[in-house]
C-alpha positions as CSV (number, residue, x, y, z in Angstrom):
1,M,0.0,0.0,0.0
2,Y,1.4,3.4,-1.0
3,R,2.0,6.1,1.5
4,L,0.5,9.5,1.0
5,F,1.8,12.0,-1.5
6,I,0.1,15.2,-2.4
7,I,0.3,17.1,-5.6
8,V,-0.5,20.8,-5.3
9,P,-2.6,21.5,-8.4
10,C,-0.6,24.4,-9.9
11,F,2.8,25.2,-11.2
12,L,4.6,27.6,-8.8
13,M,7.0,30.3,-9.9
14,L,9.9,30.7,-7.5
15,L,9.1,34.4,-7.2
16,G,6.1,36.7,-7.9
17,T,3.4,34.1,-8.5
18,T,0.7,32.8,-6.2
19,C,-1.6,29.8,-6.3
20,S,-4.1,28.1,-4.1
21,A,-3.1,25.1,-2.1
22,R,-5.4,23.4,0.4
23,G,-7.3,26.6,0.8
24,S,-4.4,28.9,1.4
25,E,-2.3,31.3,-0.7
26,I,1.3,30.3,-1.3
27,S,3.4,33.1,-2.8
28,G,6.5,32.6,-4.9
29,S,8.5,34.9,-2.6
30,S,7.5,32.8,0.4
31,L,8.6,29.6,-1.5
32,I,12.0,31.0,-2.4
33,N,12.5,32.0,1.3
34,D,11.6,28.4,2.3
35,L,14.1,27.0,-0.3
36,Q,16.8,29.2,1.2
37,K,16.1,27.7,4.6
38,G,16.3,24.2,3.2
39,G,14.3,21.0,3.6
40,Y,13.2,20.4,0.0
41,I,14.2,18.2,-2.9
42,L,14.9,19.6,-6.3
43,Y,14.4,16.8,-8.8
44,I,15.7,17.9,-12.2
45,R,15.7,16.3,-15.6
46,H,19.0,16.4,-17.5
47,G,19.8,19.0,-20.1
48,D,19.1,18.6,-23.9
49,A,20.6,15.3,-25.0
50,T,20.5,15.0,-28.7
51,V,24.0,13.7,-29.4
52,G,24.1,9.9,-30.1
53,E,21.5,7.4,-29.1
54,D,20.9,4.8,-26.3
55,Q,22.0,1.5,-27.9
56,Q,20.0,-1.5,-26.9
57,D,22.9,-2.9,-24.8
58,F,24.5,0.4,-23.8
59,S,27.3,0.5,-21.3
60,L,27.3,2.9,-18.4
61,T,31.0,3.3,-18.7
62,D,30.9,4.1,-22.5
63,C,29.3,7.3,-23.4
64,T,29.5,6.5,-27.1
65,T,26.7,3.9,-26.5
66,Q,24.4,6.5,-25.0
67,R,22.6,9.8,-25.7
68,N,24.8,12.7,-24.6
69,L,24.4,16.4,-23.9
70,S,24.3,18.7,-26.9
71,A,26.0,22.1,-26.8
72,T,22.6,23.5,-25.9
73,G,22.3,21.0,-23.0
74,K,25.7,22.0,-21.6
75,E,24.7,25.6,-21.8
76,Q,21.5,24.9,-20.0
77,A,23.3,23.0,-17.3
78,E,25.8,25.9,-16.7
79,K,23.0,28.5,-16.6
80,Y,21.0,26.3,-14.1
81,G,23.9,26.0,-11.7
82,N,24.6,29.8,-11.9
83,A,20.9,30.5,-11.2
84,I,20.7,28.3,-8.1
85,R,23.8,30.0,-6.7
86,K,22.4,33.5,-7.6
87,L,19.1,32.7,-5.8
88,N,21.1,31.6,-2.7
89,I,19.5,28.2,-2.6
90,P,21.7,26.0,-0.4
91,I,22.3,22.6,-1.9
92,N,23.6,19.6,0.0
93,K,26.8,18.3,-1.7
94,P,27.6,16.1,-3.4
95,V,24.5,16.4,-5.5
96,E,23.1,13.1,-6.9
97,A,23.0,12.0,-10.5
98,S,21.7,9.0,-12.4
99,P,24.7,7.0,-13.8
100,L,23.9,7.7,-17.4
101,C,26.4,10.0,-19.1
102,R,23.9,12.8,-19.8
103,T,22.8,13.1,-16.2
104,L,26.4,13.0,-14.9
105,Q,27.4,15.6,-17.5
106,T,24.5,17.9,-16.5
107,A,25.3,17.7,-12.7
108,Q,29.0,18.1,-13.3
109,T,28.5,21.1,-15.5
110,S,26.1,22.7,-13.1
111,F,27.9,22.1,-9.8
112,G,31.4,20.8,-10.6
113,S,32.7,17.2,-11.0
114,Q,33.9,17.2,-7.4
115,N,30.4,17.9,-6.1
116,V,28.6,15.1,-7.8
117,K,28.0,11.5,-6.8
118,V,26.3,8.7,-8.7
119,N,23.1,7.2,-7.3
120,N,22.2,4.1,-9.3
121,F,18.6,4.1,-8.1
122,W,17.7,6.9,-10.5
123,L,18.4,4.6,-13.5
124,N,15.1,2.9,-12.5
125,I,13.2,6.1,-13.5
126,Y,14.9,5.9,-16.9
127,K,13.7,2.3,-17.2
128,L,10.1,3.4,-16.8
129,S,10.2,4.6,-20.4
130,Q,11.0,1.1,-21.7
131,N,7.4,-0.3,-21.5
132,P,7.8,-2.1,-18.1
133,S,5.1,-4.3,-16.6
134,T,2.5,-2.8,-14.3
135,E,4.2,-4.6,-11.4
136,T,7.5,-3.0,-12.2
137,I,5.9,0.5,-12.5
138,D,4.2,0.0,-9.1
139,S,7.4,-1.2,-7.4
140,T,9.5,1.6,-8.9
141,L,7.0,4.2,-7.7
142,K,6.9,2.7,-4.2
143,A,10.7,2.7,-4.1
144,F,10.7,6.4,-5.4
145,T,8.5,7.3,-2.4
146,N,10.9,5.6,-0.1
147,E,13.7,7.7,-1.6
148,V,12.1,11.1,-1.4
149,E,10.0,11.0,1.8
150,Q,13.0,11.0,4.2
151,A,13.7,14.2,6.2
152,L,16.7,16.3,5.1
153,P,19.7,17.9,6.8
154,I,18.8,21.3,8.4
155,H,19.6,24.3,6.2
156,F,20.1,22.3,3.0
157,N,18.1,21.0,0.0
158,R,18.7,17.7,-1.8
159,L,19.3,18.0,-5.5
160,I,18.9,15.1,-7.9
161,V,19.6,15.1,-11.6
162,A,17.8,12.3,-13.3
163,H,15.2,11.5,-15.9
164,S,11.7,12.4,-17.0
165,F,8.9,10.1,-15.9
166,P,6.4,8.8,-18.6
167,P,3.3,11.0,-19.1
168,G,0.8,10.4,-16.3
169,V,3.3,8.3,-14.1
170,G,5.0,9.5,-11.0
171,L,6.2,13.1,-11.4
172,G,5.0,13.1,-15.0
173,E,6.7,14.2,-18.2
174,L,9.5,16.8,-17.8
175,S,11.2,19.0,-20.3
176,S,15.0,19.5,-20.4
177,M,16.2,21.0,-17.1
178,E,12.7,21.2,-15.6
179,T,12.7,21.1,-11.8
180,V,10.1,19.5,-9.5
181,I,10.1,20.9,-6.0
182,I,9.3,18.2,-3.5
183,K,8.7,18.4,0.3
184,P,9.5,15.2,2.2
185,L,6.9,14.5,4.9
186,G,9.0,12.0,6.8
187,D,9.4,8.2,7.1
188,Q,6.3,6.3,6.2
189,K,4.5,9.6,5.5
190,G,5.2,10.2,1.8
191,Y,5.9,13.5,0.1
192,K,4.3,16.6,-1.3
193,V,4.9,18.0,-4.8
194,I,5.0,21.8,-4.3
195,G,5.3,22.7,-8.0
196,K,7.3,22.6,-11.2
197,Q,9.7,25.1,-12.8
198,T,10.9,25.1,-16.4
199,L,14.5,26.2,-17.0
200,E,13.3,29.5,-18.4
201,E,11.3,30.2,-15.3
202,V,14.2,29.5,-13.0
203,L,16.4,31.8,-15.0
204,Q,13.8,34.5,-15.0
205,Q,13.5,34.4,-11.2
206,A,17.3,34.7,-11.0
207,G,17.3,37.7,-13.3
208,M,19.3,35.9,-16.0
């Protein structure tokens, strides 16, 4: 049986936008203040990856067998890292990345190679796009809840660079460098999705 997770039915801008959530108004400026205090998860899809292709039997240690970041994707990743720093959003380091080359490249370009660690769990999200069984989808979503419901270190946010979910599954389909803001509710309590931010919105809030 799944634990509770709550999706707020709107997309929050980090600054300057309001939406209704459980009968109360949540302002963008209030959210950025909360992010600066820590306690959230920023789940990000990798940058534009249109170089190469994922071969059927690709190797995690051979980027030539995978899709890789384009020049646009590298630029997106660099801008994203600069925006997070400019917004003074504290990130717990090392940040996490799926083991695929495009996710590692995104995280390393955004935050520096020395500040990135691989978490193989996030490859499971990539595998959701490969027509898995209903049982596999359910078990992956349950494991995802276990991953993101845990309380975080004080004064920091957890940052994950991984993959889009399929449409209508989990966090849903994400564009390149789109961010999902998640609030962990604690062990056995699930999580709350606060909102989503495209790269363009993040850059706008950072004045870039």
